[in-house]
C-alpha positions in Angstrom: 28.0 102.8 154.8 26.7 99.3 154.0 24.6 97.4 156.3 27.2 94.6 156.6 30.0 97.0 157.7 31.3 96.2 161.2 34.0 97.9 163.2 37.2 96.0 164.3 36.0 95.8 167.9 32.8 94.0 166.8 32.8 90.2 167.3 30.3 88.3 165.2 28.0 86.1 167.2 24.4 85.0 167.7 24.1 84.9 171.4 21.4 86.6 173.6 23.5 89.7 174.0 24.1 90.1 170.3 20.4 89.7 169.5 19.3 92.4 171.9 18.0 95.6 170.3 20.7 98.2 170.2 18.7 100.9 171.8 18.0 98.6 174.8 21.7 97.8 175.1 22.7 101.5 174.9 20.3 102.6 177.6 21.3 99.6 179.8 24.9 100.5 179.4 24.4 104.2 180.4 22.4 103.1 183.5 25.0 100.6 184.5 27.8 103.1 184.3 25.7 105.6 186.3 25.2 103.0 189.0 29.0 102.3 189.1 29.9 105.9 189.3 27.3 106.6 192.0 28.6 103.9 194.3 30.5 105.0 197.3 34.2 104.2 197.0 34.5 102.6 200.4 32.2 99.7 199.7 34.6 97.2 198.0 32.0 94.4 197.9 29.8 96.4 195.6 32.5 96.7 193.0 33.2 93.0 193.3 29.5 92.4 192.5 29.8 94.7 189.4 32.9 92.8 188.2 31.1 89.5 188.6 28.1 90.9 186.6 30.4 91.9 183.8 32.1 88.5 183.8 28.7 86.8 183.5 27.7 89.2 180.7 30.9 88.5 178.8 30.2 84.8 179.1 26.6 85.3 177.8 28.1 87.2 174.9 30.6 84.4 174.2 33.5 86.8 174.7 36.8 85.6 176.1 37.9 87.5 179.2 41.4 87.9 177.6 39.6 89.7 174.7 38.0 92.1 177.1 41.2 92.6 179.2 43.3 93.2 176.1 41.1 96.1 175.1 41.3 97.7 178.5 44.6 99.2 177.5 42.7 102.3 176.3 42.5 103.4 179.9 46.3 103.3 180.4 46.7 107.2 180.5 44.0 107.4 183.2 45.8 104.6 185.1 49.1 106.5 185.0 47.4 109.6 186.2 45.7 107.7 189.1 48.9 106.1 190.2 50.5 109.6 190.6 47.8 110.8 193.0 49.0 109.1 196.2 52.3 111.0 195.8 50.9 114.5 195.4 47.8 114.2 197.6 47.4 116.3 200.7 46.4 115.5 204.2 47.1 112.4 206.3 49.9 110.2 205.0 50.7 106.5 205.5 53.8 104.5 204.8 53.4 101.9 202.1 56.6 99.9 201.3 58.6 102.7 202.9 56.9 105.4 200.8 54.8 108.1 202.5 51.6 108.2 200.5 48.5 110.4 200.9 45.5 108.6 202.3 43.1 110.7 200.3 45.3 110.2 197.2 45.1 106.4 197.7 41.3 106.6 197.9 41.2 108.8 194.8 43.4 106.4 193.0 41.2 103.4 193.9 38.1 105.3 192.9 39.4 106.2 189.4 40.9 102.8 188.7 37.9 100.6 189.7 35.2 102.8 188.3 37.1 103.5 185.1 38.0 99.9 184.6 34.4 98.7 185.1 33.1 101.4 182.8 35.6 100.6 180.0 34.9 96.9 180.3 31.2 97.5 179.9 31.9 99.6 176.9 34.1 96.9 175.4 31.3 94.4 175.7 28.8 96.8 174.2 31.1 97.5 171.2 31.9 93.8 170.7 28.2 92.8 170.6 26.8 95.8 168.6 27.8 96.5 165.0 28.4 100.1 164.0 25.2 100.5 161.9 23.1 98.9 164.7 24.8 101.2 167.2 23.9 104.3 165.2 20.3 103.1 164.6 20.0 102.6 168.3 21.1 106.2 169.0 18.5 107.4 166.5 15.7 105.3 168.2 16.8 107.0 171.4 16.0 110.3 169.7 19.6 111.5 169.0 19.5 113.9 166.0 19.7 112.0 162.7 22.3 114.6 161.4 24.7 113.6 164.1 24.3 109.8 163.6 24.6 110.2 159.8 27.8 112.2 160.0 29.2 109.9 162.6 28.4 106.8 160.5 30.1 108.3 157.4 33.1 109.4 159.4 33.6 105.9 160.8 33.1 104.3 157.4 35.4 106.6 155.4 38.1 106.8 158.0 38.7 103.1 157.4 38.5 103.6 153.6 41.0 106.4 153.7 43.2 104.3 156.0 43.2 101.4 153.5 44.0 103.8 150.7 46.9 105.2 152.6 48.2 101.7 153.1 48.1 101.0 149.4 50.0 104.2 148.7 52.6 103.2 151.2 53.0 99.8 149.5 53.4 101.6 146.2 56.1 103.9 147.6 58.0 101.0 149.1 57.8 99.1 145.9 59.6 102.0 144.2 62.4 102.0 146.7 61.1 105.0 148.7 62.2 104.8 152.4 61.7 108.1 154.2 63.9 108.1 157.3 65.3 111.6 157.3 63.7 115.0 157.5 64.8 116.1 154.1 62.9 113.1 152.6 59.6 114.5 153.8 58.8 116.0 150.4 57.7 112.6 149.1 55.5 112.0 152.1 53.9 115.4 151.8 53.1 114.8 148.1 51.5 111.5 149.1 49.4 113.2 151.7 48.2 115.7 149.1 47.4 113.0 146.6 45.5 111.1 149.3 43.4 114.2 150.1 42.5 114.7 146.4 41.6 111.0 146.0 39.4 111.1 149.2 37.6 114.3 148.0 36.9 112.8 144.6 35.7 109.5 146.0 33.4 111.4 148.4 31.9 113.3 145.5 31.3 110.1 143.5 29.7 108.4 146.4 27.5 111.4 147.2 26.3 111.6 143.5 25.6 107.9 143.5 23.6 108.2 146.7 21.6 111.1 145.3 20.8 109.2 142.2 19.3 106.5 144.3 17.1 108.8 146.2 19.2 109.7 149.3 17.4 112.5 151.2 19.7 113.0 154.2 19.2 109.8 156.1 19.9 106.1 155.5 17.0 103.6 155.4 16.3 101.7 158.6 15.8 98.0 157.6 14.4 97.3 161.1 12.4 100.3 162.1 10.0 98.5 164.5 10.1 99.3 168.2 11.7 97.1 170.8 9.1 95.0 172.6 8.6 94.9 176.4 10.5 91.6 176.6 13.6 93.1 175.0 13.5 96.1 177.4 12.9 93.9 180.4 15.9 91.6 179.5 18.2 94.6 178.8 17.2 96.7 181.8 17.4 93.8 184.3 21.2 94.1 184.2 21.4 97.8 185.3 18.5 97.3 187.6 20.6 94.9 189.6 23.5 97.4 189.5 21.2 100.2 190.8 20.1 98.0 193.7 23.7 97.3 194.6 24.5 101.0 194.4 21.6 102.0 196.7 22.4 99.2 199.1 26.0 100.4 199.3 24.8 103.8 200.3 22.3 102.4 202.8 24.9 100.2 204.6 27.6 102.8 204.5 28.8 103.4 208.1 
């Protein structure tokens, strides 16, 4: 995994959010999500404040809101599940557009939708401003086991390599007139899958031998191993600190 490798979700930039140390951003993200989840569902104003905070953060990161909204589609399965809750919920019911819906189900739907959307939006901004190598180094600096981060890094890197290799093999099949549309044509696809496995295994061996010859000892070098300064931590943690104040206030003013 080269230092210049970046995932498709990453957006190159040089803003203040991009420049923050990854370990600071990771911890800030976890604390922000914790504050959102801990907020009582009845305090609508609190979630409005969280949404405004994320909009401001996206602007600081020079991310278009359309970019963030487009990547929220990952939560569609949870949205569909939440929309089903008012119909199957128990207890008191209320008519909405002529449909008898459960009051508790409506609250559960709102709780899942708003907290899930805010959490996913925060994750999208984190991924868009933190390259994969930096993300993994941040996890290491937060004392996640190096074995885990190394395996994850190689998995991400070589899943893309294998995907590109599979794409090249598909182009080669198409160039030879192969167009598998029927079940009995699956033999050619199975042969391609076997060839792809062999190529991937051989490439993995070559890469491992090359790394061993260069002194690899189970962990990748950290080009920036210094600790984050107090200024970096203060800048990053100011965001979740505001969120935690909002969450506490929401519980205090709760009727």
